C-alpha positions as CSV (number, residue, x, y, z in Angstrom):
1,X,0.0,0.0,0.0
2,X,2.8,2.4,0.9
3,X,4.5,1.6,-2.4
4,X,1.3,2.4,-4.3
5,X,1.0,5.7,-2.5
6,X,4.5,6.7,-3.4
7,X,3.9,5.7,-7.0
8,X,0.8,7.8,-7.1
9,X,2.5,10.9,-5.6
10,X,5.4,10.5,-8.1
11,X,3.0,11.0,-11.0
12,X,1.8,14.4,-9.6
13,X,5.0,16.0,-8.3
14,X,7.4,17.9,-10.6
15,X,10.9,16.4,-11.1
16,X,14.3,17.1,-12.4
17,X,15.6,16.0,-15.8
18,X,17.5,12.8,-15.0
19,X,20.2,13.9,-17.5
20,X,21.0,17.6,-17.1
21,X,19.1,18.0,-13.8
22,X,17.1,21.0,-15.0
23,X,14.0,21.8,-12.9
24,X,11.1,21.4,-13.2
25,X,11.1,18.8,-16.0
26,X,9.8,15.5,-17.3
27,X,12.2,12.6,-16.6
28,X,14.1,13.9,-19.6
29,X,13.8,17.5,-20.7
30,X,13.1,18.6,-24.3
31,X,16.7,19.8,-24.8
32,X,18.1,16.4,-23.8
33,X,15.6,14.5,-25.9
34,X,16.7,16.6,-28.9
35,X,20.4,15.9,-28.2
36,X,20.2,12.2,-27.4
37,X,17.2,10.9,-29.3
38,X,17.9,11.7,-32.9
39,X,16.2,9.3,-35.4
40,X,18.5,6.6,-36.7
41,X,18.2,4.3,-39.7
42,X,17.6,0.8,-38.5
43,X,16.9,-2.7,-39.9
44,X,13.2,-3.0,-40.5
45,X,12.9,-6.4,-38.8
46,X,15.4,-6.3,-35.9
47,X,16.0,-2.5,-35.4
48,X,19.8,-2.8,-35.5
49,X,21.5,0.4,-36.9
50,X,22.1,0.4,-40.6
51,X,24.1,2.6,-43.0
52,X,23.3,3.3,-46.6
53,X,20.0,2.5,-48.2
54,X,19.6,-1.1,-47.0
55,X,16.2,-2.0,-45.3
56,X,17.4,-5.1,-43.6
57,X,20.6,-6.4,-42.0
58,X,22.4,-9.4,-43.2
59,X,21.3,-11.5,-40.2
60,X,17.6,-10.9,-41.0
61,X,18.1,-11.6,-44.7
62,X,19.7,-14.9,-43.9
63,X,17.1,-15.9,-41.2
64,X,14.0,-13.8,-41.3
65,X,12.7,-13.1,-37.8
66,X,9.1,-13.9,-36.7
67,X,8.0,-10.2,-36.8
68,X,7.1,-8.1,-39.8
69,X,8.5,-4.9,-38.4
70,X,10.6,-3.9,-35.5
71,X,10.8,-0.3,-34.2
72,X,13.0,1.2,-31.5
73,X,13.0,4.7,-30.1
74,X,16.6,5.0,-28.9
75,X,19.8,3.1,-28.5
76,X,20.4,1.4,-25.2
77,X,23.2,3.8,-24.3
78,X,23.8,6.9,-22.2
79,X,21.5,8.5,-21.0
80,X,18.7,6.0,-21.9
81,X,20.3,3.0,-20.3
82,X,20.4,4.7,-17.0
83,X,16.8,5.8,-17.3
84,X,15.6,2.3,-18.2
85,X,17.4,0.9,-15.1
86,X,15.7,3.5,-12.9
87,X,12.4,2.9,-14.6
88,X,12.5,-0.8,-14.0
89,X,14.4,-1.3,-10.7
90,X,14.2,2.0,-8.8
91,X,10.4,2.5,-8.5
92,X,9.8,5.0,-11.2
93,X,6.6,3.6,-12.9
94,X,5.3,7.2,-13.6
95,X,8.1,7.6,-16.2
96,X,6.2,5.3,-18.5
97,X,4.1,8.3,-19.8
98,X,7.2,10.3,-20.9
99,X,9.0,7.3,-22.3
100,X,5.8,6.3,-24.2
101,X,5.6,9.8,-25.7
102,X,9.2,9.5,-26.9
103,X,8.3,6.1,-28.4
104,X,5.3,7.5,-30.1
105,X,7.4,10.3,-31.7
106,X,9.7,7.8,-33.3
107,X,9.3,7.5,-37.1
108,X,6.7,4.9,-38.2
109,X,5.5,4.3,-34.6
110,X,2.3,6.4,-34.9
111,X,1.1,4.6,-38.1
112,X,1.9,1.2,-36.5
113,X,-0.2,2.2,-33.4
114,X,-3.1,3.5,-35.5
115,X,-3.1,0.3,-37.6
116,X,-2.9,-2.0,-34.6
117,X,-5.9,-4.0,-33.5
118,X,-4.2,-4.9,-30.2
119,X,-1.1,-4.1,-28.2
120,X,0.4,-7.0,-26.2
121,X,3.0,-6.1,-23.5
122,X,5.7,-8.8,-23.0
123,X,4.6,-10.4,-19.7
124,X,6.7,-11.0,-16.6
125,X,6.7,-14.1,-14.6
126,X,4.5,-14.0,-11.4
127,X,7.6,-14.0,-9.0
128,X,9.3,-11.2,-10.9
129,X,6.1,-9.2,-11.1
130,X,5.5,-9.6,-7.4
131,X,9.1,-8.6,-6.6
132,X,9.1,-5.5,-8.9
133,X,5.5,-4.4,-8.3
134,X,4.7,-3.6,-11.9
135,X,5.4,-4.8,-15.5
136,X,7.3,-2.0,-17.2
137,X,6.3,-3.3,-20.7
138,X,2.6,-3.1,-19.7
139,X,3.0,0.4,-18.4
140,X,4.5,1.5,-21.7
141,X,1.8,-0.2,-23.7
142,X,-0.9,1.4,-21.6
143,X,0.8,4.8,-22.1
144,X,0.9,4.3,-25.9
145,X,-2.6,3.0,-26.5
146,X,-4.7,2.3,-23.3
147,X,-7.8,1.2,-25.2
148,X,-5.9,-1.3,-27.4
149,X,-3.6,-2.7,-24.6
150,X,-4.6,-6.3,-23.6
151,X,-2.7,-7.8,-20.6
152,X,-4.4,-11.2,-20.4
153,X,-3.9,-12.5,-24.0
154,X,-0.1,-13.2,-24.0
155,X,0.9,-15.2,-21.0
156,X,4.3,-16.1,-19.6
157,X,4.0,-19.8,-18.5
158,X,7.7,-20.4,-17.5
159,X,9.9,-18.3,-15.3
160,X,13.3,-17.7,-16.9
161,X,16.6,-16.0,-15.8
162,X,17.0,-12.4,-16.8
163,X,18.2,-12.3,-20.4
164,X,21.0,-9.9,-19.4
165,X,22.5,-12.6,-17.1
166,X,22.9,-15.1,-19.9
167,X,25.4,-15.5,-22.7
168,X,23.9,-14.9,-26.1
169,X,24.1,-18.6,-27.0
170,X,21.8,-19.5,-24.1
171,X,19.1,-16.8,-24.4
172,X,17.1,-18.5,-27.2
173,X,17.0,-21.8,-25.3
174,X,16.0,-20.1,-22.0
175,X,12.8,-18.6,-23.4
176,X,11.7,-21.5,-25.5
177,X,8.2,-22.4,-24.5
178,X,8.1,-19.5,-22.1
179,X,5.0,-17.9,-23.7
180,X,1.5,-18.9,-24.7
181,X,-1.7,-17.3,-25.9
182,X,-4.7,-17.8,-23.6
183,X,-7.0,-20.2,-25.6
184,X,-10.1,-18.3,-24.5
185,X,-8.7,-15.1,-26.0
186,X,-7.2,-16.4,-29.2
187,X,-9.8,-14.4,-31.2
188,X,-8.1,-11.2,-30.1
189,X,-5.0,-12.3,-32.0
190,X,-6.3,-14.4,-34.9
191,X,-6.2,-12.4,-38.2
192,X,-5.3,-9.3,-36.2
193,X,-2.6,-6.6,-36.5
194,X,-0.6,-7.0,-33.3
195,X,2.0,-4.7,-31.8
196,X,4.2,-6.5,-29.3
197,X,5.7,-4.0,-26.7
198,X,8.8,-4.3,-24.5
199,X,11.2,-1.8,-22.9
200,X,14.5,-3.1,-24.1
201,X,15.6,-5.4,-26.9
202,X,19.0,-7.1,-26.6
203,X,19.4,-10.4,-28.5
204,X,15.7,-10.3,-29.4
205,X,15.2,-13.8,-27.9
206,X,12.2,-13.0,-25.7
207,X,10.4,-10.9,-28.4
208,X,11.1,-13.6,-31.0
209,X,9.7,-16.4,-28.7
210,X,6.6,-14.4,-28.0
211,X,6.1,-13.4,-31.6
212,X,6.3,-17.1,-32.6
213,X,3.3,-18.0,-30.4
214,X,1.4,-15.0,-31.6
215,X,2.1,-16.0,-35.2
216,X,1.1,-19.6,-34.5
217,X,-2.2,-18.2,-33.1
218,X,-2.9,-16.7,-36.5
219,X,-1.9,-13.1,-36.3
220,X,-2.0,-11.3,-39.6
221,X,0.9,-8.9,-38.8
222,X,3.3,-8.5,-35.9
223,X,5.2,-5.3,-35.1
224,X,7.7,-5.3,-32.3
225,X,8.0,-2.0,-30.5
226,X,10.7,-1.3,-27.9
227,X,11.9,1.8,-26.1
228,X,15.6,1.0,-26.4
229,X,17.7,-1.3,-28.6
230,X,21.2,-2.6,-27.6
231,X,23.8,-2.1,-30.4
């Protein structure tokens, strides 16, 4: 209850910019957003940075991922990496609104949200949700499109170690069979345009595993949307 009270107050009180410490400000002020969130050309299906006129990276050309499009707002680097850590682990759920606005301002995100039938946040396991107190992906999805966000469709049915704690070679195996679609809600996915939302994409293992079960359930199109992408 005390945690909920603090979270509620944090949404109403002015704050400093977490980067330049200007006051009052959103979690990141407009000047810092302009400096650190410049649009970047990225692979259409994994959001890795690209140069030239290519639309996909070599890895995606060799092995197409299970998503039709992947969009990332920023690189997982200073100052965004610090903000993501604070958002997830230091009880700053109210930052979801500002981070969501930055995601929405990213090229091609607004059309993807408008075309979406449903937004599915990547779910946490029950132990991790209880420990953290909130699912950061769910908060972002609700900030982006509250009427389209559905939290009971995509389920996590297996607890897995944090992806950041595993070597790349083990990440895919760790999330295999970790997700499922609720059979009673499969009609919310079948033949629908789905946007899959998460905060950070590293190897893409979790998003790919979730996208595969969404695809198996009959989704017509899947767009992965993340706040930050490691590079």
